[in-house]
C-alpha positions in Angstrom: -110.7 -31.9 -0.7 -110.3 -28.0 -0.4 -110.8 -26.2 2.8 -112.7 -23.0 3.2 -110.6 -20.8 4.1 -112.0 -18.6 7.4 -110.6 -15.7 9.0 -110.1 -17.0 12.8 -108.8 -20.9 13.5 -108.9 -22.3 16.2 -106.0 -24.6 16.7 -105.3 -27.6 18.4 -101.2 -27.5 19.0 -100.1 -31.5 18.8 -96.7 -33.0 20.2 -95.1 -36.3 20.4 -91.9 -38.1 21.7 -91.4 -41.5 21.9 -88.6 -43.5 24.1 -87.4 -44.9 20.4 -87.6 -41.5 18.9 -83.7 -40.3 20.9 -82.4 -36.3 20.5 -79.7 -35.0 19.8 -77.5 -36.4 22.7 -77.9 -39.4 21.1 -75.0 -38.2 18.2 -77.8 -39.3 15.7 -80.2 -36.7 15.0 -79.3 -33.2 14.4 -82.2 -31.4 15.8 -83.9 -32.1 19.3 -87.2 -33.2 19.3 -88.2 -32.9 23.0 -91.5 -31.8 23.4 -90.2 -28.4 24.6 -87.9 -27.8 21.1 -91.2 -29.2 19.3 -93.4 -26.4 21.7 -90.5 -23.8 21.0 -90.4 -24.1 16.3 -94.3 -23.5 16.5 -95.1 -20.6 18.5 -92.1 -18.9 16.9 -94.4 -19.9 13.8 -97.5 -18.9 15.0 -96.0 -15.5 15.9 -96.7 -14.3 11.6 -100.4 -16.4 11.3 -102.0 -13.5 13.5 -105.8 -15.5 12.4 -104.2 -18.6 14.4 -105.7 -19.4 17.8 -104.2 -22.2 20.0 -107.2 -23.4 22.6 -105.4 -26.5 23.7 -101.4 -27.8 23.5 -101.5 -31.7 23.8 -98.7 -33.7 25.0 -97.9 -37.8 24.4 -94.4 -38.0 25.9 -93.4 -41.7 25.8 -96.0 -42.8 22.7 -95.2 -44.5 19.3 -96.6 -43.4 16.2 -97.2 -46.0 14.9 -99.8 -46.8 17.7 -103.2 -43.8 17.5 -104.2 -44.7 20.7 -102.8 -42.3 22.8 -104.8 -40.6 25.2 -103.7 -36.9 24.3 -104.7 -37.8 20.8 -107.8 -38.8 20.8 -109.0 -36.0 23.9 -107.7 -34.2 20.5 -110.0 -35.9 18.6 -112.3 -35.9 20.8 -111.8 -31.8 20.6 -112.9 -32.0 16.7 -115.6 -34.2 16.9 -117.3 -31.1 18.9 -115.9 -28.4 17.1 -114.2 -27.2 19.3 -111.3 -26.8 17.1 -110.4 -27.1 13.7 -107.2 -26.3 13.2 -103.9 -28.8 13.8 -100.5 -28.7 14.0 -97.4 -30.4 14.8 -93.2 -30.1 14.4 -93.6 -32.5 11.2 -96.2 -35.3 10.2 -93.7 -37.7 12.4 -94.9 -36.2 15.0 -98.4 -37.0 14.1 -97.7 -40.7 13.7 -95.2 -42.6 12.1 -97.7 -45.8 10.2 -97.8 -45.2 6.2 -101.8 -45.9 5.9 -103.1 -44.3 9.6 -102.1 -41.2 8.8 -102.9 -41.4 4.8 -106.6 -41.7 6.5 -106.3 -38.3 8.6 -105.0 -36.3 6.3 -106.4 -37.5 3.1 -110.1 -38.6 3.6 -110.9 -37.6 8.1 -109.6 -33.6 8.5 -111.0 -32.6 4.8 -114.0 -34.3 4.8 -114.5 -32.6 8.6 -113.2 -29.6 8.0 -109.9 -28.9 9.4 -107.0 -27.0 8.4 -103.4 -29.4 9.0 -100.6 -28.0 9.5 -96.9 -29.7 10.0 -94.1 -26.9 9.5 -90.5 -28.6 9.3 -92.5 -30.6 6.2 -93.1 -27.3 4.7 -97.2 -28.3 4.8 -100.6 -26.5 5.1 -103.4 -28.2 4.2 -105.3 -24.8 3.5 -102.6 -24.9 1.3 -102.1 -27.6 -0.7 -101.3 -28.6 -4.6 -100.5 -30.9 -6.4 -96.9 -31.2 -6.0 -97.2 -31.3 -1.9 -100.4 -34.6 -3.0 -98.1 -36.4 -4.3 -95.2 -36.0 -2.1 -96.9 -36.4 1.1 -97.7 -39.8 1.0 -93.8 -40.5 0.7 -92.8 -39.0 3.0 -95.3 -40.2 5.2 -94.2 -43.9 4.2 -90.9 -43.0 4.7 -91.7 -42.3 8.4 -93.1 -45.4 8.5 -89.5 -47.4 7.4 -88.3 -45.7 9.2 -90.5 -47.0 12.7 -90.0 -50.5 11.0 -86.2 -50.2 10.6 -85.9 -49.3 13.9 -88.2 -51.8 15.5 -85.9 -54.2 13.6 -83.3 -53.8 14.9 -84.6 -53.3 18.6 -85.7 -56.8 18.0 -82.6 -58.7 17.2 -81.0 -55.7 19.3 -83.6 -57.6 22.5 -82.6 -61.6 21.3 -79.2 -61.3 21.6 -80.0 -59.7 25.5 -81.8 -62.3 25.4 -79.6 -65.2 24.7 -77.6 -64.2 26.4 -79.0 -64.5 29.8 -79.8 -60.5 30.7 -82.7 -60.5 32.2 -85.1 -57.4 30.0 -88.5 -57.5 31.8 -89.9 -54.0 33.4 -90.4 -55.4 36.8 -88.7 -58.8 38.4 -89.6 -61.3 40.1 -90.6 -62.0 43.5 -87.9 -62.8 45.5 -85.3 -60.9 43.4 -84.6 -57.1 42.0 -82.7 -56.5 39.4 -79.6 -54.9 40.3 -78.5 -51.4 40.4 -75.3 -51.6 38.2 -76.8 -53.7 35.8 -80.2 -53.5 35.4 -79.9 -56.6 32.8 -78.7 -58.3 35.9 -81.3 -60.2 38.8 -79.7 -60.3 42.3 -81.8 -62.1 45.0 -83.5 -60.0 47.5 -83.3 -61.2 50.7 -87.0 -60.3 52.2 -88.9 -61.9 49.8 -86.7 -65.0 48.6 -87.0 -65.7 52.8 -90.8 -66.2 51.3 -90.7 -67.4 48.8 -87.8 -70.4 50.4 -90.8 -71.1 52.8 -93.7 -71.7 50.1 -91.8 -74.0 48.8 -91.1 -75.8 52.2 -94.9 -74.9 53.1 -95.2 -77.1 49.9 -93.2 -80.5 51.0 -94.4 -80.6 54.2 -98.1 -81.0 52.8 -100.2 -77.8 52.5 -101.9 -76.5 49.7 -101.7 -73.7 47.4 -104.6 -72.6 49.4 -103.5 -73.3 52.8 -99.9 -71.9 51.7 -101.9 -68.1 50.6 -104.0 -68.3 54.1 -100.9 -68.5 56.0 -99.0 -65.8 54.8 -101.7 -63.2 54.7 -102.3 -63.6 58.7 -98.7 -63.5 58.8 -99.2 -60.0 57.2 -97.1 -60.3 54.3 -97.2 -58.6 51.6 -98.5 -60.4 48.4 -96.0 -59.5 45.2 -98.0 -56.6 43.9 -98.6 -55.0 46.8 -94.2 -55.8 47.6 -93.7 -54.1 44.2 -95.8 -51.0 45.7 -94.1 -50.5 48.7 -90.4 -50.4 47.0 -91.6 -47.7 45.1 -92.4 -49.4 41.7 -95.5 -48.7 39.3 -96.4 -51.7 39.3 -100.0 -52.1 37.9 -102.6 -55.0 37.1 -106.0 -55.3 35.5 -106.8 -58.5 37.9 -106.7 -57.1 40.8 -110.4 -55.7 42.4 -110.0 -55.0 45.9 -108.2 -51.9 47.5 -105.1 -54.1 48.8 -103.8 -56.9 46.6 -103.9 -60.6 48.8 -102.1 -63.9 49.0 -104.0 -66.1 46.7 -103.5 -70.1 45.6 -102.3 -69.0 41.7 -99.8 -66.8 42.9 -98.3 -69.4 44.6 -98.8 -71.9 42.4 -97.1 -69.1 39.6 -93.8 -69.3 42.3 -93.8 -73.3 43.2 -94.0 -73.5 39.1 -91.7 -70.8 37.5 -88.0 -71.6 37.1 -86.2 -68.4 37.6 -86.0 -69.3 41.2 -84.1 -72.0 40.4 -81.8 -70.2 38.4 -83.1 -70.7 35.0 -83.8 -67.3 33.0 -87.3 -67.7 30.8 -87.9 -65.1 27.9 -89.6 -64.3 24.9 -92.7 -65.9 25.5 -94.7 -63.4 24.1 -94.6 -61.1 20.9 -96.5 -59.1 18.6 -96.0 -59.7 15.2 -95.3 -56.3 14.5 -94.3 -52.6 15.0 -98.0 -51.6 14.1 -99.6 -54.4 15.4 -99.4 -53.9 19.9 -101.5 -56.9 20.9 -99.0 -59.4 22.5 -99.2 -63.3 21.0 -97.5 -66.5 22.6 -94.8 -68.0 21.6 -94.4 -71.6 20.7 -92.8 -73.6 23.6 -89.8 -74.9 21.6 -88.9 -71.2 20.2 -88.3 -69.6 24.3 -85.3 -68.4 24.4 -84.2 -70.6 28.0 -80.3 -69.9 29.6 -79.1 -71.7 32.9 -77.3 -70.2 35.2 -78.3 -66.8 34.9 -78.8 -65.7 38.2 -78.5 -66.8 42.5 -80.9 -69.4 42.9 -83.2 -69.3 45.2 -84.2 -73.4 45.1 -82.2 -75.9 44.7 -82.9 -78.0 41.5 -84.1 -81.2 44.2 -87.0 -79.1 46.1 -87.7 -77.4 43.0 -88.8 -80.6 41.5 -90.1 -82.4 44.5 -92.8 -79.6 44.0 -93.5 -79.7 40.2 -93.8 -84.5 40.8 -95.9 -83.5 43.6 -98.6 -81.1 42.4 -99.1 -83.2 39.4 -100.5 -85.3 42.3 -103.7 -85.7 44.4 -102.5 -84.6 47.8 -106.1 -82.7 48.9 -106.3 -82.3 53.1 -109.4 -83.3 54.1 -111.8 -79.5 56.0 -110.7 -80.1 59.5 -106.9 -80.3 58.8 -104.1 -78.2 57.9 -101.3 -80.7 56.0 -102.0 -83.5 54.5 -101.5 -87.0 55.5 -97.5 -88.3 55.0 -97.8 -90.4 52.4 -100.5 -88.8 50.7 -100.3 -88.3 46.8 -97.5 -91.0 46.5 -99.7 -94.4 47.5 -100.8 -96.8 44.0 -102.7 -100.1 43.2 -99.6 -101.9 42.0 -102.0 -104.0 40.0 -104.1 -100.7 38.4 -102.4 -97.9 38.8 -104.6 -95.1 40.5 -104.0 -94.0 43.3 -105.0 -95.4 46.4 -107.3 -93.5 48.7 -107.6 -92.7 52.5 -110.4 -93.2 54.7 -111.2 -93.3 58.6 -113.8 -95.7 60.7 -115.3 -94.4 64.3 -115.3 -97.1 67.1 -115.9 -97.3 70.6 -113.0 -98.1 73.5 -112.9 -101.0 74.7 -114.0 -100.4 78.7 -114.4 -96.8 78.1 -118.0 -96.3 79.9 -117.8 -92.7 78.1 -117.9 -93.5 74.7 -114.5 -92.1 74.2 -114.0 -93.0 70.2 -111.1 -93.5 68.4 -110.1 -93.2 65.0 -108.8 -96.1 61.9 -107.4 -95.1 59.0 -107.1 -97.4 55.7 -106.5 -97.6 52.5 -108.4 -98.5 49.2 -108.3 -98.8 45.4 -109.8 -95.7 43.9 -110.2 -98.2 41.0 -111.7 -100.8 43.0 -114.0 -97.6 44.2 -114.9 -96.6 41.0 -116.7 -100.0 39.9 -113.7 -100.0 37.2 -113.3 -104.0 38.4 -110.3 -103.7 40.3 -109.7 -105.7 43.7 -110.3 -103.7 47.5 -106.3 -103.7 48.3 -107.9 -102.7 51.9 -104.5 -102.4 53.7 -104.0 -101.1 57.2 -102.3 -97.1 57.8 -100.7 -98.0 60.0 -99.0 -101.2 58.7 -98.6 -99.3 55.8 -96.7 -96.1 58.1 -94.2 -98.6 59.6 -93.4 -100.6 56.4 -92.6 -97.8 54.1 -91.0 -96.7 57.7 -88.5 -98.9 58.1 -87.9 -99.4 54.6 -87.1 -95.8 54.2 -84.5 -96.2 57.1 -83.1 -99.1 55.0 -82.4 -96.8 52.4 -81.3 -94.3 53.7 -78.4 -96.2 55.6 -78.0 -98.1 51.8 -77.1 -93.9 50.5 -75.5 -93.1 54.0 -72.7 -96.0 53.1 -72.5 -94.6 49.4 -70.7 -91.4 50.7 -67.4 -92.7 49.7 -67.9 -93.7 46.1 -68.6 -89.3 45.5 -65.1 -89.2 46.5 -64.2 -92.0 44.0 -66.5 -90.1 41.5 -64.3 -86.7 41.4 -60.5 -89.2 41.1 -59.8 -88.2 37.3 -59.2 -92.1 36.0 -62.5 -93.5 37.9 -64.8 -91.1 35.6 -62.4 -91.4 32.2 -63.4 -95.4 33.1 -66.6 -94.8 32.9 -66.6 -92.6 30.3 -65.4 -95.0 28.3 -67.7 -97.3 29.5 -71.1 -95.1 27.9 -68.8 -94.3 24.7 -68.8 -97.8 24.0 -72.2 -98.1 25.1 -72.8 -94.8 22.2 -70.7 -96.1 19.4 -72.7 -99.4 19.9 -76.2 -97.1 19.5 -75.0 -95.0 16.7 -74.5 -98.2 14.8 -77.4 -99.5 15.1 -78.5 -96.9 14.0 -76.7 -96.5 10.6 -77.5 -100.0 10.1 -81.6 -99.4 10.8 -81.2 -96.2 8.4 -79.6 -98.4 6.3 -82.4 -100.6 6.1 -85.1 -98.5 6.0 -82.9 -97.3 2.7 -82.9 -101.2 1.5 -86.7 -101.4 1.6 -88.0 -98.6 0.0 -85.7 -100.2 -3.1 -87.1 -103.4 -2.7 -90.3 -101.5 -3.1 -89.4 -99.4 -6.0 -88.4 -103.6 -7.9 -91.3 -104.5 -7.0 -90.0 -107.4 -4.0 -92.2 -105.8 -1.9 -96.1 -104.9 -1.8 -97.2 -101.5 -0.2 -98.9 -103.5 2.7 -95.5 -104.7 3.5 -93.0 -101.9 2.6 -95.4 -100.2 5.4 -95.2 -102.2 8.2 -91.4 -102.6 8.0 -91.0 -98.9 7.7 -93.2 -98.2 10.7 -90.5 -100.7 12.1 -87.5 -99.3 11.3 -88.9 -95.9 12.0 -89.4 -97.0 15.5 -85.6 -98.8 16.1 -84.6 -95.1 14.8 -86.3 -93.0 17.0 -85.2 -96.1 20.1 -82.1 -95.8 18.8 -81.4 -92.0 18.4 -83.4 -91.4 21.8 -80.5 -93.7 23.6 -77.6 -92.1 21.8 -79.0 -88.2 23.2 -79.3 -90.4 26.6 -76.1 -92.2 26.7 -74.8 -88.3 25.3 -76.3 -86.0 28.7 -74.8 -89.6 30.7 -71.3 -88.5 29.6 -71.6 -84.9 29.8 -73.2 -85.9 33.8 -70.2 -87.3 34.0 -67.8 -84.4 33.1 -69.4 -82.2 35.3 -69.2 -80.8 39.0 -70.1 -84.3 40.5 -70.8 -82.3 44.5 -72.8 -79.6 43.0 -75.0 -83.2 41.2 -74.5 -85.3 45.1 -76.2 -82.4 46.8 -79.6 -84.6 47.5 -77.5 -86.5 49.7 -77.0 -83.8 51.6 -81.4 -83.8 52.6 -80.6 -88.2 53.4 -78.0 -86.9 56.0 -80.2 -84.9 57.7 -83.2 -87.1 58.4 -80.8 -90.1 59.8 -82.6 -92.7 61.2 -86.1 -91.7 61.4 -88.3 -92.5 64.5 -91.6 -91.6 62.6 -92.6 -91.2 59.2 -92.9 -87.0 58.5 -94.0 -85.9 55.6 -91.1 -83.8 54.5 -88.6 -87.1 54.1 -91.3 -88.9 52.9 -91.6 -86.1 49.5 -88.1 -86.4 49.1 -87.1 -89.7 49.1 -90.2 -91.8 47.6 -91.4 -91.5 44.6 -94.3 -94.1 44.4 -95.1 -96.7 47.2 -97.2 -99.8 45.0 -99.4 -101.6 47.0 -100.4 -105.2 45.1 -103.8 -107.2 46.1 -101.0 -109.6 47.9 -100.5 -107.7 50.7 -97.0 -107.2 48.8 -95.4 -103.5 49.0 -93.1 -102.1 45.8 -91.9 -98.9 47.4 -89.7 -97.1 44.5 -87.2 -94.0 46.1 -86.0 -90.5 43.7 -82.4 -91.0 42.5 -82.3 -94.0 42.4 -80.9 -93.5 39.0 -77.5 -91.3 40.1 -77.5 -94.4 43.0 -77.4 -97.3 40.2 -74.3 -95.0 38.7 -72.7 -94.8 42.0 -72.7 -98.8 42.3 -72.0 -99.0 38.1 -68.9 -97.1 38.9 -68.3 -98.0 41.9 -68.6 -102.5 40.8 -66.1 -100.6 37.4 -63.1 -99.6 40.2 -63.5 -102.9 41.8 -63.7 -104.4 38.2 -59.9 -102.7 37.1 -58.1 -102.8 40.6 -58.7 -107.0 40.2 -57.6 -106.9 37.0 -54.5 -104.9 38.3 
């Protein structure tokens, strides 16, 4: 569509520069694409075009050419719609945009329809004088600009992928508790102040406080929320979730901290991506494709405490309205028969021989399954009796752990370590033989099916059985391989959890801290029997197995 020539044009000079466009200092371009360079070139060009009057100069500094939702660009379009301007001037087509389809839509349809004259100085294009040759060449130039942006996007994605796999941090802002290393922005370093707050949050959770209570405590202490703390450090951090003038701590913010593996030194990146360089809407990535790097930076929380917190958060550890902390065994007591949690209840009764009517509270536990009418029995047990039994068992377990301290020295002894590795290797070889045998039998029944020795129903049942054997063997092989790796690792680090048991000593009363760290489950059966499973039992069993192997070797010698 030809544009009618006018004696005077009201023009907008449009300038754009993105971070990836670079400059002559990189050595990749002969001519600079800087904003000032673009402006100077266009103003020099307009000296010989007196009919063009500059109405506005629009600048988008730091915006990609594939996205047309740029503030200055949109303001310029509003001027076009209002009739304020009827001419747009750019240095070249790449400054206008790098999306082949969108640029073509503006140049070939929208601008001619609105009577807007478009000039690209370096491309020697003026829609007022456009001829057939330009109509053919311009789409190719737009396609080249689009391809440049696509190739650049592929290179940047590949570069960022390499950085993620190397454990380098590529986020815009370090998470709460860490800062970017001033000498290397791809490395996280501990923020002393915020790091202590993170450690306090984990400590409060293990001690029985809910996320809501923790958030309230932090707000009452005047501790800045993560967003406000970032701002206090000078970061230009903004979020659309902020509703108040000053963001406060919330239960959601506390939960994000308690569940973030970054605090144990694990850097997980690549959780979101965009389909391509033209679509900017971020989409979630399948968890198996996340890039997870261990020991990427200094941890703030020991893995032992982190795992305990994850376990506690999966259980019901609510407090009553009048209490700030949970009962010492909250979320740890279960019915040994139906598996449901035991519910703590309290009854009040009047003290004997007290005329004032003063009352005392009596606590007890009952099966939640019985309360819900699932058919389980009463399972009632006194809170006092339960605490006493658990305290005695825990003190006995602590003594057992402390008595095995000498095993740590033995584990670090090379011959002993090799002895254990040899035992696990023998088990690994047997499991591999089981796997090979099951795979061979699976192939055999297929041959029998083809030969007519088995019907389809018999084949289906046998195949399901051999698939189960293969799956079990593969899982066992993986576990044994991991155990061998653990044996060759630094055992002093592996058994640091024992230091917490040293701190406990012999407990006079059961505390939430000791119960949460040491106990996995307390099972109460209908006959009154109590069974306790402790954390780290697998490590203790391995230590016991090592001691027995050492004893057998000494007897053989």
